[in-house]
CHARMM internal coordinates of N, CA and C (Angstrom, degrees):
IC EDIT
DIST 1 N 1 CA 1.4209
DIST 1 CA 1 C 1.4897
ANGL 1 N 1 CA 1 C 107.75
DIST 1 C 2 N 1.3939
ANGL 1 CA 1 C 2 N 116.28
DIHE 1 N 1 CA 1 C 2 N 130.95
DIST 2 N 2 CA 1.4833
ANGL 1 C 2 N 2 CA 121.60
DIHE 1 CA 1 C 2 N 2 CA 175.72
DIST 2 CA 2 C 1.4108
ANGL 2 N 2 CA 2 C 112.82
DIHE 1 C 2 N 2 CA 2 C -94.37
DIST 2 C 3 N 1.2940
ANGL 2 CA 2 C 3 N 118.69
DIHE 2 N 2 CA 2 C 3 N 138.96
DIST 3 N 3 CA 1.4234
ANGL 2 C 3 N 3 CA 125.85
DIHE 2 CA 2 C 3 N 3 CA -179.59
DIST 3 CA 3 C 1.6065
ANGL 3 N 3 CA 3 C 105.41
DIHE 2 C 3 N 3 CA 3 C -125.07
DIST 3 C 4 N 1.2852
ANGL 3 CA 3 C 4 N 115.48
DIHE 3 N 3 CA 3 C 4 N 129.96
DIST 4 N 4 CA 1.4040
ANGL 3 C 4 N 4 CA 120.07
DIHE 3 CA 3 C 4 N 4 CA 174.22
DIST 4 CA 4 C 1.5778
ANGL 4 N 4 CA 4 C 110.34
DIHE 3 C 4 N 4 CA 4 C -120.13
DIST 4 C 5 N 1.3097
ANGL 4 CA 4 C 5 N 114.28
DIHE 4 N 4 CA 4 C 5 N 132.22
DIST 5 N 5 CA 1.4822
ANGL 4 C 5 N 5 CA 115.07
DIHE 4 CA 4 C 5 N 5 CA -177.27
DIST 5 CA 5 C 1.5489
ANGL 5 N 5 CA 5 C 107.06
DIHE 4 C 5 N 5 CA 5 C -141.01
DIST 5 C 6 N 1.2808
ANGL 5 CA 5 C 6 N 113.42
DIHE 5 N 5 CA 5 C 6 N 144.95
DIST 6 N 6 CA 1.4759
ANGL 5 C 6 N 6 CA 117.90
DIHE 5 CA 5 C 6 N 6 CA 168.26
DIST 6 CA 6 C 1.4224
ANGL 6 N 6 CA 6 C 113.59
DIHE 5 C 6 N 6 CA 6 C -103.67
DIST 6 C 7 N 1.3350
ANGL 6 CA 6 C 7 N 122.66
DIHE 6 N 6 CA 6 C 7 N 125.82
DIST 7 N 7 CA 1.3825
ANGL 6 C 7 N 7 CA 122.68
DIHE 6 CA 6 C 7 N 7 CA -176.54
DIST 7 CA 7 C 1.5837
ANGL 7 N 7 CA 7 C 109.09
DIHE 6 C 7 N 7 CA 7 C -124.81
DIST 7 C 8 N 1.3065
ANGL 7 CA 7 C 8 N 117.18
DIHE 7 N 7 CA 7 C 8 N 133.37
DIST 8 N 8 CA 1.3853
ANGL 7 C 8 N 8 CA 124.65
DIHE 7 CA 7 C 8 N 8 CA -172.97
DIST 8 CA 8 C 1.5289
ANGL 8 N 8 CA 8 C 106.29
DIHE 7 C 8 N 8 CA 8 C -109.42
DIST 8 C 9 N 1.3554
ANGL 8 CA 8 C 9 N 119.00
DIHE 8 N 8 CA 8 C 9 N 132.70
DIST 9 N 9 CA 1.4214
ANGL 8 C 9 N 9 CA 122.62
DIHE 8 CA 8 C 9 N 9 CA 176.11
DIST 9 CA 9 C 1.5166
ANGL 9 N 9 CA 9 C 109.77
DIHE 8 C 9 N 9 CA 9 C -134.12
DIST 9 C 10 N 1.2532
ANGL 9 CA 9 C 10 N 114.60
DIHE 9 N 9 CA 9 C 10 N 158.03
DIST 10 N 10 CA 1.4676
ANGL 9 C 10 N 10 CA 120.32
DIHE 9 CA 9 C 10 N 10 CA 179.47
DIST 10 CA 10 C 1.6212
ANGL 10 N 10 CA 10 C 111.62
DIHE 9 C 10 N 10 CA 10 C -111.20
DIST 10 C 11 N 1.2248
ANGL 10 CA 10 C 11 N 121.36
DIHE 10 N 10 CA 10 C 11 N 137.87
DIST 11 N 11 CA 1.4390
ANGL 10 C 11 N 11 CA 123.05
DIHE 10 CA 10 C 11 N 11 CA -177.65
DIST 11 CA 11 C 1.4973
ANGL 11 N 11 CA 11 C 111.79
DIHE 10 C 11 N 11 CA 11 C -151.43
DIST 11 C 12 N 1.4136
ANGL 11 CA 11 C 12 N 115.27
DIHE 11 N 11 CA 11 C 12 N 156.15
DIST 12 N 12 CA 1.4099
ANGL 11 C 12 N 12 CA 119.32
DIHE 11 CA 11 C 12 N 12 CA 173.27
DIST 12 CA 12 C 1.5199
ANGL 12 N 12 CA 12 C 108.96
DIHE 11 C 12 N 12 CA 12 C -94.27
DIST 12 C 13 N 1.3788
ANGL 12 CA 12 C 13 N 117.08
DIHE 12 N 12 CA 12 C 13 N -15.69
DIST 13 N 13 CA 1.4012
ANGL 12 C 13 N 13 CA 119.84
DIHE 12 CA 12 C 13 N 13 CA -178.66
DIST 13 CA 13 C 1.5289
ANGL 13 N 13 CA 13 C 114.39
DIHE 12 C 13 N 13 CA 13 C -120.61
DIST 13 C 14 N 1.4010
ANGL 13 CA 13 C 14 N 113.22
DIHE 13 N 13 CA 13 C 14 N 70.97
DIST 14 N 14 CA 1.5490
ANGL 13 C 14 N 14 CA 115.97
DIHE 13 CA 13 C 14 N 14 CA -166.79
DIST 14 CA 14 C 1.6098
ANGL 14 N 14 CA 14 C 112.52
DIHE 13 C 14 N 14 CA 14 C -63.95
DIST 14 C 15 N 1.2192
ANGL 14 CA 14 C 15 N 119.84
DIHE 14 N 14 CA 14 C 15 N -35.53
DIST 15 N 15 CA 1.5458
ANGL 14 C 15 N 15 CA 117.54
DIHE 14 CA 14 C 15 N 15 CA 179.08
DIST 15 CA 15 C 1.4545
ANGL 15 N 15 CA 15 C 113.90
DIHE 14 C 15 N 15 CA 15 C -64.79
DIST 15 C 16 N 1.3886
ANGL 15 CA 15 C 16 N 115.91
DIHE 15 N 15 CA 15 C 16 N -44.58
DIST 16 N 16 CA 1.4483
ANGL 15 C 16 N 16 CA 121.33
DIHE 15 CA 15 C 16 N 16 CA 178.84
DIST 16 CA 16 C 1.4036
ANGL 16 N 16 CA 16 C 112.75
DIHE 15 C 16 N 16 CA 16 C -64.89
DIST 16 C 17 N 1.3651
ANGL 16 CA 16 C 17 N 118.80
DIHE 16 N 16 CA 16 C 17 N -44.33
DIST 17 N 17 CA 1.4862
ANGL 16 C 17 N 17 CA 123.83
DIHE 16 CA 16 C 17 N 17 CA 178.25
DIST 17 CA 17 C 1.5278
ANGL 17 N 17 CA 17 C 111.35
DIHE 16 C 17 N 17 CA 17 C -65.58
DIST 17 C 18 N 1.2865
ANGL 17 CA 17 C 18 N 124.26
DIHE 17 N 17 CA 17 C 18 N -41.29
DIST 18 N 18 CA 1.3854
ANGL 17 C 18 N 18 CA 126.43
DIHE 17 CA 17 C 18 N 18 CA -178.01
DIST 18 CA 18 C 1.5894
ANGL 18 N 18 CA 18 C 108.87
DIHE 17 C 18 N 18 CA 18 C -64.28
DIST 18 C 19 N 1.3913
ANGL 18 CA 18 C 19 N 113.52
DIHE 18 N 18 CA 18 C 19 N -47.82
DIST 19 N 19 CA 1.4853
ANGL 18 C 19 N 19 CA 118.25
DIHE 18 CA 18 C 19 N 19 CA 177.79
DIST 19 CA 19 C 1.4161
ANGL 19 N 19 CA 19 C 111.37
DIHE 18 C 19 N 19 CA 19 C -57.80
DIST 19 C 20 N 1.3273
ANGL 19 CA 19 C 20 N 122.03
DIHE 19 N 19 CA 19 C 20 N -41.05
DIST 20 N 20 CA 1.4663
ANGL 19 C 20 N 20 CA 126.97
DIHE 19 CA 19 C 20 N 20 CA -178.96
DIST 20 CA 20 C 1.5698
ANGL 20 N 20 CA 20 C 107.45
DIHE 19 C 20 N 20 CA 20 C -68.61
DIST 20 C 21 N 1.2851
ANGL 20 CA 20 C 21 N 119.65
DIHE 20 N 20 CA 20 C 21 N -45.66
DIST 21 N 21 CA 1.4000
ANGL 20 C 21 N 21 CA 123.06
DIHE 20 CA 20 C 21 N 21 CA -176.45
DIST 21 CA 21 C 1.6020
ANGL 21 N 21 CA 21 C 105.37
DIHE 20 C 21 N 21 CA 21 C -62.54
DIST 21 C 22 N 1.1457
ANGL 21 CA 21 C 22 N 124.56
DIHE 21 N 21 CA 21 C 22 N -41.52
DIST 22 N 22 CA 1.4264
ANGL 21 C 22 N 22 CA 129.19
DIHE 21 CA 21 C 22 N 22 CA -176.25
DIST 22 CA 22 C 1.5536
ANGL 22 N 22 CA 22 C 110.88
DIHE 21 C 22 N 22 CA 22 C -55.74
DIST 22 C 23 N 1.3948
ANGL 22 CA 22 C 23 N 114.30
DIHE 22 N 22 CA 22 C 23 N -31.33
DIST 23 N 23 CA 1.4799
ANGL 22 C 23 N 23 CA 117.28
DIHE 22 CA 22 C 23 N 23 CA -177.75
DIST 23 CA 23 C 1.4771
ANGL 23 N 23 CA 23 C 112.69
DIHE 22 C 23 N 23 CA 23 C -82.82
DIST 23 C 24 N 1.3090
ANGL 23 CA 23 C 24 N 120.27
DIHE 23 N 23 CA 23 C 24 N -2.86
DIST 24 N 24 CA 1.4505
ANGL 23 C 24 N 24 CA 124.01
DIHE 23 CA 23 C 24 N 24 CA -179.70
DIST 24 CA 24 C 1.6051
ANGL 24 N 24 CA 24 C 108.35
DIHE 23 C 24 N 24 CA 24 C -76.03
DIST 24 C 25 N 1.3263
ANGL 24 CA 24 C 25 N 119.46
DIHE 24 N 24 CA 24 C 25 N 130.39
DIST 25 N 25 CA 1.4329
ANGL 24 C 25 N 25 CA 120.21
DIHE 24 CA 24 C 25 N 25 CA -176.53
DIST 25 CA 25 C 1.4245
ANGL 25 N 25 CA 25 C 109.95
DIHE 24 C 25 N 25 CA 25 C -62.09
DIST 25 C 26 N 1.3752
ANGL 25 CA 25 C 26 N 119.10
DIHE 25 N 25 CA 25 C 26 N 145.47
DIST 26 N 26 CA 1.4256
ANGL 25 C 26 N 26 CA 128.02
DIHE 25 CA 25 C 26 N 26 CA -177.74
DIST 26 CA 26 C 1.4819
ANGL 26 N 26 CA 26 C 116.99
DIHE 25 C 26 N 26 CA 26 C 71.30
DIST 26 C 27 N 1.2618
ANGL 26 CA 26 C 27 N 120.47
DIHE 26 N 26 CA 26 C 27 N 0.19
DIST 27 N 27 CA 1.4967
ANGL 26 C 27 N 27 CA 121.68
DIHE 26 CA 26 C 27 N 27 CA 176.72
DIST 27 CA 27 C 1.5438
ANGL 27 N 27 CA 27 C 103.26
DIHE 26 C 27 N 27 CA 27 C -76.95
DIST 27 C 28 N 1.2454
ANGL 27 CA 27 C 28 N 120.72
DIHE 27 N 27 CA 27 C 28 N 117.88
DIST 28 N 28 CA 1.5409
ANGL 27 C 28 N 28 CA 124.37
DIHE 27 CA 27 C 28 N 28 CA -177.97
DIST 28 CA 28 C 1.5818
ANGL 28 N 28 CA 28 C 108.99
DIHE 27 C 28 N 28 CA 28 C -80.54
DIST 28 C 29 N 1.2977
ANGL 28 CA 28 C 29 N 117.05
DIHE 28 N 28 CA 28 C 29 N -39.68
DIST 29 N 29 CA 1.4455
ANGL 28 C 29 N 29 CA 117.46
DIHE 28 CA 28 C 29 N 29 CA -175.86
DIST 29 CA 29 C 1.5094
ANGL 29 N 29 CA 29 C 109.37
DIHE 28 C 29 N 29 CA 29 C -155.69
DIST 29 C 30 N 1.3127
ANGL 29 CA 29 C 30 N 120.41
DIHE 29 N 29 CA 29 C 30 N 140.22
DIST 30 N 30 CA 1.4376
ANGL 29 C 30 N 30 CA 123.82
DIHE 29 CA 29 C 30 N 30 CA 173.89
DIST 30 CA 30 C 1.5119
ANGL 30 N 30 CA 30 C 106.81
DIHE 29 C 30 N 30 CA 30 C -137.16
DIST 30 C 31 N 1.3324
ANGL 30 CA 30 C 31 N 116.92
DIHE 30 N 30 CA 30 C 31 N 125.96
DIST 31 N 31 CA 1.4372
ANGL 30 C 31 N 31 CA 123.99
DIHE 30 CA 30 C 31 N 31 CA -173.25
DIST 31 CA 31 C 1.6229
ANGL 31 N 31 CA 31 C 105.96
DIHE 30 C 31 N 31 CA 31 C -128.23
DIST 31 C 32 N 1.3109
ANGL 31 CA 31 C 32 N 111.69
DIHE 31 N 31 CA 31 C 32 N 147.87
DIST 32 N 32 CA 1.4886
ANGL 31 C 32 N 32 CA 115.22
DIHE 31 CA 31 C 32 N 32 CA 171.39
DIST 32 CA 32 C 1.6566
ANGL 32 N 32 CA 32 C 105.13
DIHE 31 C 32 N 32 CA 32 C -105.73
DIST 32 C 33 N 1.3371
ANGL 32 CA 32 C 33 N 108.32
DIHE 32 N 32 CA 32 C 33 N 138.11
DIST 33 N 33 CA 1.4959
ANGL 32 C 33 N 33 CA 113.73
DIHE 32 CA 32 C 33 N 33 CA -179.97
DIST 33 CA 33 C 1.5693
ANGL 33 N 33 CA 33 C 100.03
DIHE 32 C 33 N 33 CA 33 C -107.60
DIST 33 C 34 N 1.2983
ANGL 33 CA 33 C 34 N 117.18
DIHE 33 N 33 CA 33 C 34 N 103.83
DIST 34 N 34 CA 1.4174
ANGL 33 C 34 N 34 CA 124.26
DIHE 33 CA 33 C 34 N 34 CA -178.40
DIST 34 CA 34 C 1.5759
ANGL 34 N 34 CA 34 C 108.24
DIHE 33 C 34 N 34 CA 34 C -76.31
DIST 34 C 35 N 1.3218
ANGL 34 CA 34 C 35 N 113.35
DIHE 34 N 34 CA 34 C 35 N 149.23
DIST 35 N 35 CA 1.4074
ANGL 34 C 35 N 35 CA 120.86
DIHE 34 CA 34 C 35 N 35 CA -174.63
DIST 35 CA 35 C 1.5175
ANGL 35 N 35 CA 35 C 115.59
DIHE 34 C 35 N 35 CA 35 C 88.04
DIST 35 C 36 N 1.3063
ANGL 35 CA 35 C 36 N 114.64
DIHE 35 N 35 CA 35 C 36 N -3.90
DIST 36 N 36 CA 1.4536
ANGL 35 C 36 N 36 CA 123.87
DIHE 35 CA 35 C 36 N 36 CA 176.82
DIST 36 CA 36 C 1.6188
ANGL 36 N 36 CA 36 C 106.72
DIHE 35 C 36 N 36 CA 36 C -148.13
DIST 36 C 37 N 1.3100
ANGL 36 CA 36 C 37 N 116.92
DIHE 36 N 36 CA 36 C 37 N 139.95
DIST 37 N 37 CA 1.4338
ANGL 36 C 37 N 37 CA 122.18
DIHE 36 CA 36 C 37 N 37 CA -170.75
DIST 37 CA 37 C 1.5280
ANGL 37 N 37 CA 37 C 109.58
DIHE 36 C 37 N 37 CA 37 C -73.75
DIST 37 C 38 N 1.3111
ANGL 37 CA 37 C 38 N 122.47
DIHE 37 N 37 CA 37 C 38 N 6.08
DIST 38 N 38 CA 1.4782
ANGL 37 C 38 N 38 CA 123.56
DIHE 37 CA 37 C 38 N 38 CA -175.68
DIST 38 CA 38 C 1.4652
ANGL 38 N 38 CA 38 C 111.62
DIHE 37 C 38 N 38 CA 38 C -93.13
DIST 38 C 39 N 1.3378
ANGL 38 CA 38 C 39 N 118.22
DIHE 38 N 38 CA 38 C 39 N 145.92
DIST 39 N 39 CA 1.5178
ANGL 38 C 39 N 39 CA 125.88
DIHE 38 CA 38 C 39 N 39 CA 171.01
DIST 39 CA 39 C 1.3590
ANGL 39 N 39 CA 39 C 108.41
DIHE 38 C 39 N 39 CA 39 C -118.27
DIST 39 C 40 N 1.3813
ANGL 39 CA 39 C 40 N 118.56
DIHE 39 N 39 CA 39 C 40 N 150.19
DIST 40 N 40 CA 1.4044
ANGL 39 C 40 N 40 CA 126.16
DIHE 39 CA 39 C 40 N 40 CA 179.18
DIST 40 CA 40 C 1.5264
ANGL 40 N 40 CA 40 C 111.41
DIHE 39 C 40 N 40 CA 40 C -114.97
DIST 40 C 41 N 1.3483
ANGL 40 CA 40 C 41 N 116.56
DIHE 40 N 40 CA 40 C 41 N 125.83
DIST 41 N 41 CA 1.5215
ANGL 40 C 41 N 41 CA 121.93
DIHE 40 CA 40 C 41 N 41 CA 170.61
DIST 41 CA 41 C 1.4643
ANGL 41 N 41 CA 41 C 107.44
DIHE 40 C 41 N 41 CA 41 C -110.08
DIST 41 C 42 N 1.3008
ANGL 41 CA 41 C 42 N 115.37
DIHE 41 N 41 CA 41 C 42 N 144.52
DIST 42 N 42 CA 1.4489
ANGL 41 C 42 N 42 CA 125.15
DIHE 41 CA 41 C 42 N 42 CA 173.36
DIST 42 CA 42 C 1.4520
ANGL 42 N 42 CA 42 C 110.63
DIHE 41 C 42 N 42 CA 42 C -136.37
END
COOR INIT
IC SEED 1 N 1 CA 1 C
IC BUILD
């Protein structure tokens, strides 16, 4: 069964957090939305 989820997080260090999130197994995509403190995981 495939499950897709959008997860929004807030951080003061977007580049470091996005790079770390991309190393998590089964994370398909992690992007930083600059100009807003939210990050999107898919």
